N, CA, C and O atoms as a Tinker XYZ file with bonds, in Angstrom:
   232  protein
     1  N      7.443000  -23.878000   30.070000    73     2
     2  CA     6.771000  -22.994000   30.531000    64     1     3
     3  C      6.924000  -21.646000   30.936000    63     2     4     5
     4  O      6.122000  -20.712000   30.921000    81     3
     5  N      8.116000  -21.720000   31.303000    73     3     6
     6  CA     8.875000  -20.138000   31.674000    64     5     7
     7  C      8.895000  -19.309000   30.628000    63     6     8     9
     8  O      8.901000  -18.091000   30.804000    81     7
     9  N      8.907000  -19.925000   29.262000    73     7    10
    10  CA     9.064000  -19.055000   28.179000    64     9    11
    11  C      7.823000  -18.574000   27.864000    63    10    12    13
    12  O      7.834000  -17.646000   27.056000    81    11
    13  N      6.795000  -18.920000   28.252000    73    11    14
    14  CA     5.459000  -18.241000   28.067000    64    13    15
    15  C      5.668000  -16.851000   28.820000    63    14    16    17
    16  O      5.025000  -15.971000   28.247000    81    15
    17  N      6.184000  -16.507000   29.636000    73    15    18
    18  CA     6.342000  -15.307000   30.367000    64    17    19
    19  C      6.747000  -14.211000   29.419000    63    18    20    21
    20  O      6.432000  -13.042000   29.642000    81    19
    21  N      7.521000  -14.618000   28.239000    73    19    22
    22  CA     8.306000  -13.679000   27.478000    64    21    23
    23  C      7.210000  -13.834000   26.156000    63    22    24    25
    24  O      6.831000  -12.818000   25.572000    81    23
    25  N      6.828000  -14.942000   25.821000    73    23    26
    26  CA     6.029000  -15.180000   24.446000    64    25    27
    27  C      4.696000  -14.403000   24.423000    63    26    28    29
    28  O      4.207000  -14.044000   23.351000    81    27
    29  N      4.157000  -14.165000   25.513000    73    27    30
    30  CA     2.878000  -13.693000   25.758000    64    29    31
    31  C      2.745000  -12.341000   25.534000    63    30    32    33
    32  O      1.835000  -11.970000   24.793000    81    31
    33  N      3.623000  -11.389000   26.131000    73    31    34
    34  CA     3.814000  -10.063000   25.932000    64    33    35
    35  C      4.257000   -9.803000   24.430000    63    34    36    37
    36  O      3.781000   -8.916000   23.722000    81    35
    37  N      5.176000  -10.645000   24.074000    73    35    38
    38  CA     5.655000  -10.221000   22.698000    64    37    39
    39  C      4.515000  -10.488000   21.735000    63    38    40    41
    40  O      4.372000   -9.670000   20.827000    81    39
    41  N      3.685000  -11.515000   21.804000    73    39    42
    42  CA     2.683000  -11.761000   20.861000    64    41    43
    43  C      1.392000  -10.578000   21.010000    63    42    44    45
    44  O      0.685000  -10.219000   20.068000    81    43
    45  N      1.291000  -10.109000   22.353000    73    43    46
    46  CA     0.395000   -9.203000   22.487000    64    45    47
    47  C      1.146000   -7.978000   22.008000    63    46    48    49
    48  O      0.332000   -7.188000   21.531000    81    47
    49  N      2.126000   -7.611000   21.962000    73    47    50
    50  CA     2.760000   -6.171000   21.475000    64    49    51
    51  C      2.369000   -6.305000   19.867000    63    50    52    53
    52  O      1.764000   -5.508000   19.150000    81    51
    53  N      2.972000   -7.690000   19.544000    73    51    54
    54  CA     3.144000   -7.356000   17.845000    64    53    55
    55  C      1.635000   -7.526000   17.472000    63    54    56    57
    56  O      1.444000   -7.147000   16.316000    81    55
    57  N      0.426000   -8.008000   18.134000    73    55    58
    58  CA    -0.870000   -7.820000   17.624000    64    57    59
    59  C     -1.205000   -6.458000   17.863000    63    58    60    61
    60  O     -1.942000   -5.898000   17.051000    81    59
    61  N     -0.711000   -5.746000   19.004000    73    59    62
    62  CA    -1.327000   -4.401000   18.882000    64    61    63
    63  C     -0.421000   -3.665000   17.886000    63    62    64    65
    64  O     -1.035000   -2.814000   17.242000    81    63
    65  N      0.684000   -3.759000   17.639000    73    63    66
    66  CA     1.384000   -3.077000   16.384000    64    65    67
    67  C      0.654000   -3.318000   15.286000    63    66    68    69
    68  O      0.315000   -2.346000   14.612000    81    67
    69  N      0.258000   -4.662000   14.875000    73    67    70
    70  CA    -0.531000   -4.620000   13.688000    64    69    71
    71  C     -1.964000   -3.920000   14.004000    63    70    72    73
    72  O     -2.464000   -3.217000   13.126000    81    71
    73  N     -2.482000   -4.060000   14.964000    73    71    74
    74  CA    -3.854000   -3.240000   14.932000    64    73    75
    75  C     -3.429000   -1.787000   14.520000    63    74    76    77
    76  O     -3.807000   -1.286000   13.462000    81    75
    77  N     -2.570000   -1.101000   15.475000    73    75    78
    78  CA    -2.143000    0.382000   15.303000    64    77    79
    79  C     -2.107000    0.535000   13.840000    63    78    80    81
    80  O     -2.730000    1.506000   13.409000    81    79
    81  N     -1.417000   -0.335000   12.852000    73    79    82
    82  CA    -0.927000   -0.154000   11.677000    64    81    83
    83  C     -2.081000   -0.025000   10.644000    63    82    84    85
    84  O     -2.104000    0.611000    9.591000    81    83
    85  N     -3.117000   -0.870000   11.281000    73    83    86
    86  CA    -4.261000   -1.011000   10.470000    64    85    87
    87  C     -5.113000   -0.044000   10.617000    63    86    88    89
    88  O     -5.716000    0.348000    9.618000    81    87
    89  N     -5.343000    0.533000   11.840000    73    87    90
    90  CA    -5.821000    1.847000   12.157000    64    89    91
    91  C     -5.423000    3.034000   11.395000    63    90    92    93
    92  O     -6.151000    3.807000   10.771000    81    91
    93  N     -4.321000    3.052000   11.525000    73    91    94
    94  CA    -3.453000    4.176000   10.812000    64    93    95
    95  C     -3.714000    4.210000    9.304000    63    94    96    97
    96  O     -3.871000    5.267000    8.692000    81    95
    97  N     -3.749000    3.053000    8.763000    73    95    98
    98  CA    -4.005000    3.093000    7.381000    64    97    99
    99  C     -5.496000    3.358000    6.974000    63    98   100   101
   100  O     -5.760000    3.941000    5.922000    81    99
   101  N     -6.498000    2.896000    7.871000    73    99   102
   102  CA    -7.852000    3.449000    7.857000    64   101   103
   103  C     -8.033000    4.958000    7.773000    63   102   104   105
   104  O     -8.607000    5.561000    6.867000    81   103
   105  N     -7.443000    5.488000    8.877000    73   103   106
   106  CA    -7.634000    7.108000    9.012000    64   105   107
   107  C     -6.621000    7.769000    7.880000    63   106   108   109
   108  O     -6.845000    8.963000    7.680000    81   107
   109  N     -5.628000    7.235000    7.167000    73   107   110
   110  CA    -5.093000    8.050000    6.260000    64   109   111
   111  C     -5.652000    7.735000    4.807000    63   110   112   113
   112  O     -5.190000    8.221000    3.774000    81   111
   113  N     -6.444000    7.076000    4.864000    73   111   114
   114  CA    -7.456000    7.167000    3.510000    64   113   115
   115  C     -6.646000    5.768000    2.367000    63   114   116   117
   116  O     -6.791000    5.731000    1.145000    81   115
   117  N     -6.012000    4.985000    3.010000    73   115   118
   118  CA    -5.675000    3.900000    2.022000    64   117   119
   119  C     -6.723000    3.171000    1.425000    63   118   120   121
   120  O     -6.473000    2.686000    0.321000    81   119
   121  N     -7.864000    2.980000    1.918000    73   119   122
   122  CA    -8.665000    2.222000    1.419000    64   121   123
   123  C     -9.947000    3.001000    0.810000    63   122   124   125
   124  O    -11.028000    2.411000    0.805000    81   123
   125  N     -9.850000    4.255000    0.320000    73   123   126
   126  CA   -10.719000    5.056000   -0.090000    64   125   127
   127  C    -11.315000    4.775000   -1.521000    63   126   128   129
   128  O    -12.500000    4.774000   -1.853000    81   127
   129  N    -10.093000    4.517000   -2.351000    73   127   130
   130  CA   -10.400000    4.494000   -3.691000    64   129   131
   131  C     -9.815000    2.936000   -4.366000    63   130   132   133
   132  O     -8.771000    2.737000   -4.987000    81   131
   133  N    -10.759000    2.087000   -4.037000    73   131   134
   134  CA   -10.248000    0.637000   -4.334000    64   133   135
   135  C    -10.033000    0.279000   -5.854000    63   134   136   137
   136  O     -9.221000   -0.495000   -6.362000    81   135
   137  N    -11.051000    1.112000   -6.457000    73   135   138
   138  CA   -11.312000    0.782000   -7.836000    64   137   139
   139  C    -10.189000    1.359000   -8.744000    63   138   140   141
   140  O     -9.741000    0.824000   -9.758000    81   139
   141  N     -9.780000    2.659000   -8.146000    73   139   142
   142  CA    -8.815000    3.313000   -9.145000    64   141   143
   143  C     -7.580000    2.854000   -9.519000    63   142   144   145
   144  O     -7.079000    3.317000  -10.544000    81   143
   145  N     -6.875000    1.857000   -8.743000    73   143   146
   146  CA    -5.525000    1.411000   -8.928000    64   145   147
   147  C     -5.667000    0.530000  -10.284000    63   146   148   149
   148  O     -4.758000    0.595000  -11.111000    81   147
   149  N     -6.840000   -0.325000  -10.530000    73   147   150
   150  CA    -7.012000   -1.170000  -11.619000    64   149   151
   151  C     -7.071000   -0.271000  -12.947000    63   150   152   153
   152  O     -6.766000   -0.719000  -14.053000    81   151
   153  N     -7.454000    0.913000  -12.744000    73   151   154
   154  CA    -7.553000    1.985000  -13.752000    64   153   155
   155  C     -6.235000    2.647000  -13.984000    63   154   156   157
   156  O     -5.848000    2.895000  -15.126000    81   155
   157  N     -5.620000    2.903000  -13.042000    73   155   158
   158  CA    -4.264000    3.668000  -13.249000    64   157   159
   159  C     -3.233000    2.610000  -13.907000    63   158   160   161
   160  O     -2.459000    2.951000  -14.802000    81   159
   161  N     -3.282000    1.457000  -13.452000    73   159   162
   162  CA    -2.585000    0.360000  -14.198000    64   161   163
   163  C     -2.466000    0.394000  -15.807000    63   162   164   165
   164  O     -1.428000    0.244000  -16.453000    81   163
   165  N     -3.836000    0.638000  -16.335000    73   163   166
   166  CA    -3.978000    0.691000  -17.726000    64   165   167
   167  C     -4.001000    1.809000  -18.332000    63   166   168   169
   168  O     -4.179000    1.887000  -19.547000    81   167
   169  N     -3.807000    2.923000  -17.486000    73   167   170
   170  CA    -3.608000    4.389000  -18.139000    64   169   171
   171  C     -1.977000    4.383000  -18.558000    63   170   172   173
   172  O     -1.068000    3.996000  -17.823000    81   171
   173  N     -1.862000    4.819000  -19.684000    73   171   174
   174  CA    -0.457000    4.968000  -20.189000    64   173   175
   175  C     -0.279000    6.595000  -20.532000    63   174   176   177
   176  O      0.562000    6.923000  -21.368000    81   175
   177  N     -1.033000    7.523000  -19.914000    73   175   178
   178  CA    -0.770000    8.902000  -20.407000    64   177   179
   179  C      0.535000    9.508000  -20.160000    63   178   180   181
   180  O      0.910000   10.570000  -20.658000    81   179
   181  N      1.349000    8.614000  -19.192000    73   179   182
   182  CA     2.463000    9.406000  -18.718000    64   181   183
   183  C      3.672000    8.512000  -19.366000    63   182   184   185
   184  O      4.829000    8.705000  -18.992000    81   183
   185  N      3.384000    7.613000  -20.264000    73   183   186
   186  CA     4.392000    6.794000  -20.725000    64   185   187
   187  C      4.395000    7.404000  -22.193000    63   186   188   189
   188  O      3.395000    7.669000  -22.859000    81   187
   189  N      5.859000    7.590000  -22.595000    73   187   190
   190  CA     6.008000    8.234000  -24.005000    64   189   191
   191  C      6.737000    7.340000  -24.769000    63   190   192   193
   192  O      7.965000    7.264000  -24.810000    81   191
   193  N      5.767000    6.524000  -25.501000    73   191   194
   194  CA     6.335000    5.541000  -26.443000    64   193   195
   195  C      6.932000    6.273000  -27.893000    63   194   196   197
   196  O      6.910000    7.487000  -28.099000    81   195
   197  N      7.402000    5.359000  -28.726000    73   195   198
   198  CA     7.854000    5.598000  -29.972000    64   197   199
   199  C      7.192000    6.686000  -30.856000    63   198   200   201
   200  O      7.767000    7.670000  -31.322000    81   199
   201  N      5.840000    6.336000  -31.017000    73   199   202
   202  CA     4.958000    6.951000  -31.758000    64   201   203
   203  C      4.652000    8.410000  -30.989000    63   202   204   205
   204  O      4.258000    9.313000  -31.726000    81   203
   205  N      4.771000    8.644000  -29.864000    73   203   206
   206  CA     4.311000    9.878000  -29.240000    64   205   207
   207  C      5.766000   10.677000  -29.322000    63   206   208   209
   208  O      5.785000   11.857000  -29.673000    81   207
   209  N      6.832000   10.052000  -29.019000    73   207   210
   210  CA     8.294000   10.696000  -29.332000    64   209   211
   211  C      8.312000   11.246000  -30.560000    63   210   212   213
   212  O      8.852000   12.347000  -30.677000    81   211
   213  N      7.774000   10.647000  -31.634000    73   211   214
   214  CA     8.109000   11.224000  -33.027000    64   213   215
   215  C      7.289000   12.191000  -33.156000    63   214   216   217
   216  O      7.757000   13.165000  -33.744000    81   215
   217  N      6.043000   12.282000  -32.753000    73   215   218
   218  CA     5.202000   13.652000  -32.829000    64   217   219
   219  C      5.395000   14.672000  -31.996000    63   218   220   221
   220  O      4.858000   15.746000  -32.270000    81   219
   221  N      6.209000   14.543000  -30.798000    73   219   222
   222  CA     6.804000   15.598000  -30.103000    64   221   223
   223  C      8.020000   16.208000  -30.964000    63   222   224   225
   224  O      8.158000   17.431000  -31.006000    81   223
   225  N      8.880000   15.372000  -31.634000    73   223   226
   226  CA     9.952000   15.996000  -32.216000    64   225   227
   227  C      9.778000   16.687000  -33.558000    63   226   228   229
   228  O     10.656000   17.435000  -33.988000    81   227
   229  N      8.619000   16.437000  -34.245000    73   227   230
   230  CA     8.567000   16.940000  -35.520000    64   229   231
   231  C      7.525000   17.868000  -35.735000    63   230   232
   232  O      7.379000   18.387000  -36.842000    81   231
């Protein structure tokens, strides 16, 4: 039972740190564009493949 004196404050601190990190992510705009990530995966405009490399050389 004496260990609870240490575990309860540690648990409260970790919970508060998680809440603070979540609130920071909300304020910094991490959840603003949820649909954009799936389109950025498919966008290959920054990839220079063999076909584009030949067009740029010649």
